[in-house]
C-alpha positions as CSV (number, residue, x, y, z in Angstrom):
1,X,34.7,5.7,-6.3
2,X,32.0,4.5,-8.7
3,X,30.7,1.0,-8.1
4,X,28.4,-0.9,-10.4
5,X,27.0,-4.2,-9.2
6,X,25.0,-6.4,-11.5
7,X,22.5,-9.1,-10.5
8,X,19.8,-11.2,-12.0
9,X,21.6,-13.5,-14.4
10,X,20.9,-17.2,-14.7
11,X,19.8,-20.1,-16.8
12,X,16.5,-19.9,-18.8
13,X,15.0,-21.8,-21.7
14,X,14.6,-20.2,-25.1
15,X,11.5,-17.9,-25.1
16,X,11.8,-17.1,-21.4
17,X,12.6,-13.9,-19.6
18,X,15.3,-12.5,-17.3
19,X,15.6,-9.2,-15.5
20,X,19.1,-7.8,-14.9
21,X,19.7,-5.1,-12.4
22,X,22.7,-2.7,-12.0
23,X,23.0,-0.9,-8.7
24,X,25.2,2.2,-9.1
25,X,26.9,4.1,-6.3
26,X,29.7,6.6,-5.6
27,X,28.5,9.8,-7.2
28,X,25.5,11.6,-8.6
29,X,24.7,10.1,-12.0
30,X,22.4,12.8,-13.5
31,X,24.9,13.6,-16.2
32,X,25.7,10.0,-17.0
33,X,24.6,7.4,-19.5
34,X,24.3,3.8,-18.4
35,X,24.8,0.9,-20.7
36,X,24.5,-2.8,-20.9
37,X,27.1,-4.8,-22.9
38,X,27.6,-8.5,-23.4
39,X,30.4,-10.8,-24.3
40,X,29.9,-14.4,-25.6
41,X,32.7,-17.0,-25.6
42,X,35.1,-16.3,-28.4
43,X,33.4,-13.1,-29.4
44,X,34.1,-9.4,-28.8
45,X,32.1,-7.4,-26.3
46,X,29.1,-5.8,-27.9
47,X,26.8,-3.0,-27.0
48,X,23.2,-4.1,-26.0
49,X,21.4,-1.1,-24.7
50,X,21.8,2.3,-23.0
51,X,19.8,5.0,-21.3
52,X,20.6,8.6,-20.4
53,X,20.0,9.0,-16.7
54,X,18.4,12.5,-16.8
55,X,16.3,12.4,-20.0
56,X,15.6,8.6,-20.1
57,X,16.6,8.4,-23.8
58,X,17.2,4.8,-24.8
59,X,19.3,3.1,-27.4
60,X,19.3,-0.6,-28.5
61,X,21.2,-3.1,-30.5
62,X,19.1,-3.9,-33.5
63,X,18.8,-7.6,-32.7
64,X,17.3,-7.0,-29.2
65,X,14.8,-4.3,-30.2
66,X,11.3,-5.3,-29.3
67,X,12.6,-8.0,-26.9
68,X,14.8,-6.1,-24.4
69,X,13.8,-2.9,-22.4
70,X,16.2,-0.7,-20.5
71,X,14.9,1.5,-17.7
72,X,16.2,3.4,-14.7
73,X,15.0,3.9,-11.2
74,X,16.6,7.2,-10.3
75,X,15.6,7.1,-6.7
76,X,17.4,3.8,-6.2
77,X,20.3,4.5,-8.6
78,X,19.4,1.3,-10.4
79,X,19.3,0.4,-14.1
80,X,17.2,-2.5,-15.2
81,X,17.4,-4.6,-18.4
82,X,14.3,-6.6,-18.9
83,X,14.9,-9.4,-21.4
84,X,12.0,-11.2,-23.0
85,X,11.8,-13.8,-25.7
86,X,15.3,-14.9,-25.1
87,X,17.2,-16.8,-27.7
88,X,20.3,-19.1,-27.4
89,X,22.3,-16.4,-29.2
90,X,21.7,-14.1,-26.2
91,X,23.9,-16.3,-24.1
92,X,26.8,-14.2,-22.8
93,X,28.2,-12.4,-19.8
94,X,26.3,-9.2,-19.4
95,X,28.1,-6.1,-18.1
96,X,26.7,-2.8,-16.7
97,X,28.7,0.3,-17.6
98,X,28.6,4.0,-17.0
99,X,30.0,7.1,-18.7
100,X,29.6,10.8,-18.6
101,X,27.0,11.5,-21.3
102,X,29.3,13.6,-23.5
103,X,32.1,11.0,-23.4
104,X,32.7,8.5,-26.2
105,X,34.0,5.8,-23.8
106,X,32.4,4.0,-20.9
107,X,34.6,4.6,-17.9
108,X,33.1,2.4,-15.2
109,X,32.2,-1.3,-15.5
110,X,30.6,-3.9,-13.3
111,X,31.9,-7.4,-12.7
112,X,29.4,-9.0,-15.1
113,X,26.6,-11.6,-14.7
114,X,26.2,-14.8,-16.7
115,X,23.0,-15.3,-18.8
116,X,22.6,-18.7,-20.4
117,X,19.7,-19.5,-22.7
118,X,19.1,-23.1,-23.5
119,X,17.5,-24.3,-26.7
């Protein structure tokens, strides 16, 4: 049973930083990709960033490039999303997700963590 548990959300002023963590358990993730998604009120869920567990290849939403960094700690089965220079439009519930690298769909999801950026 795959479990993804996010932590690190909160309230921050514009220009500030937050660090989200996703602890993964339940299997070996070497052939997986891990992603972060977000959903703001009244909007559809959108992709934010992803990393392939074995090669460490990263992908980002254009609007977060240069501000957000995704990384993995393979020894701890943890994926980190470091968010800097936060903007009010980054306010959303952030979800961690996992999929087999070759799959087109993310199969496993965390419960989400709220990020609120005040102006």
